[in-house]
C-alpha angles and dihedrals in degrees: 000000000000114000131190118250109257120242124247093248093053091047090052093048092049090046090054090051091052093044099047099035112082092190092055092050092048091049093051092049094050097047097062093151096058123090125244088256088070088076091067117123121276092246092059092050091051091049091052092049090050090051092051096046092047090057093239129122112272111257129231117274119263117255092242092056097059123138129227122265114254090239092060094054117093117254091248090059098044119103131192118219141140122279112265127187122227091206093104095157129047116265096228121118099266124039122226096255094053099042103105094196093052093044091051091051091050092049092047091058088065095049132084120250091259092053092048092051090046090060094048102036102032114116113238099201111084095209092052091049092051093047091051091049091052091051094049098042093046089049090053092048093053093042094052094041096048089047087058088051091048093055091048096047101038093048093044090240097310097114100034121025117195091272088055091053091052094047092044093054090046093053091046091054093046094054093042090054091047091056099048110028095088091054108034107002089257101257094160088171130074088218091059090047090050096055088047087054092051090052092051095245096122134031125246090249092054090048092053094047092046093051092050092047093047093052093046091048092049090051094054092043088060091047091055092049091050091052093048093051098030095116093045092049090052090049092048099048097022092238096305115114114222130189094188135020136058094304097044117141101171088093088069088074110022135032120255118180128220117271092248093065115102125210093255091044092051093048092049090047092056094043093052095043094050092043090057091047096051094039091057093042089054088051094050096049095042104117093214091064088064097219107165113248094236090058098048097083090054091050091050090051091053089052090063091047089053093050092048092052094046108029105024103093101080102051110350096267100267092169088160123082093202093048089056104035099046096052092039091055090049093053089054089056094040094063105271090118133219090309090090087071100030093052111137090009094300090301097120116036094076096046096076087054101046101032097057093049090056095041094049093058092044094049097045094048093044089058092049095048097044102032118359099057092050102049107111120222110258107239089220091057100034089126094066107130135189115240119233105170134174091268093057112030094167093054096224112184089344093147082092089069109064135174114205121185126202120291116277091250090062097042127088098193118154116252117262117272092250091059092047091050092048092050092049091053095054112111117245111237140135088255090065095049 
């Protein structure tokens, strides 16, 4: 730092202070490791600290804050020490502690690879994050479920009996929900998203994006299953793709009902199956039922097992428009032909899309009208709150995320202000004692 040369008058005045002040002399003798600049006035030191902390270059000292020349100080007050610089911080525009890029680099050195990638790759927009989670989790659901179907069909039932198919789909759903419910609420089904829309829990834009993501994820889930079992499928049907017949393999991916099922019967089958699904999902995620969050994915998986074992005979319990449409579209591209849509004279392909949308609304609202609206709040858990965090401002399906405080008997919370005001207004009389 460049400093102005002090004037003679200021050197004399400072010399007098050092000569006639015993405390100053004692201080100078004790601090032998500090440079002569350390005897600057307190105002100059404060000015230098202010310059450093404000990330600006330290200014020149004021003329009235000059220090005495070493030659004018008595021998008893002179000290000999190495030259030290007061420029303790770099003089560039931003200091180290306020440079966000440098701070981030320092913090990243202390993080694992996953945490570093999380900072750089993580999506900031909550809606985009949720949409991506729906795509991935729905893709996993369809991949795992159609792999279960492939083992059942390609082995003629030797590897997976019907009970194995039901349990396999249930486990696939449970793990898919576990992956996505903290990010998107884990709808994984346009029918579930639709009943959430009718109850005002998600916006129309979120519903549209979720439906698109779910169908895209289901499509690629079917693609992955086809690649995994490609050789076995070729061995089973000898390279010819069949929708019907003894060597059919289209039923690995899509649902195709028995010939006895009428249009009305198929529609009713899908409405009832999806109504049961969404009614029980509404029950599981209802905060007043006090089901722990970590157990809810497993409960939802068992719902699908129940439906498969009770309502799966007629049409294979699609009960999910994305689960049926995505794989069905893939089979059209993969060489199965237009028969995947024209099956049963075009009387079936639209039923797994329309029926679940109707059934979901019916089932969810039936639960609310008959059960949900009438469940009283437990006084011991009256402090259960619904989470709406910065990652999910709309609170979609956030009944899954619960905060439960201690029981009332273990809490010592102050009474609400209304109760305090009411007690203070009570008249004091012997009758009230």
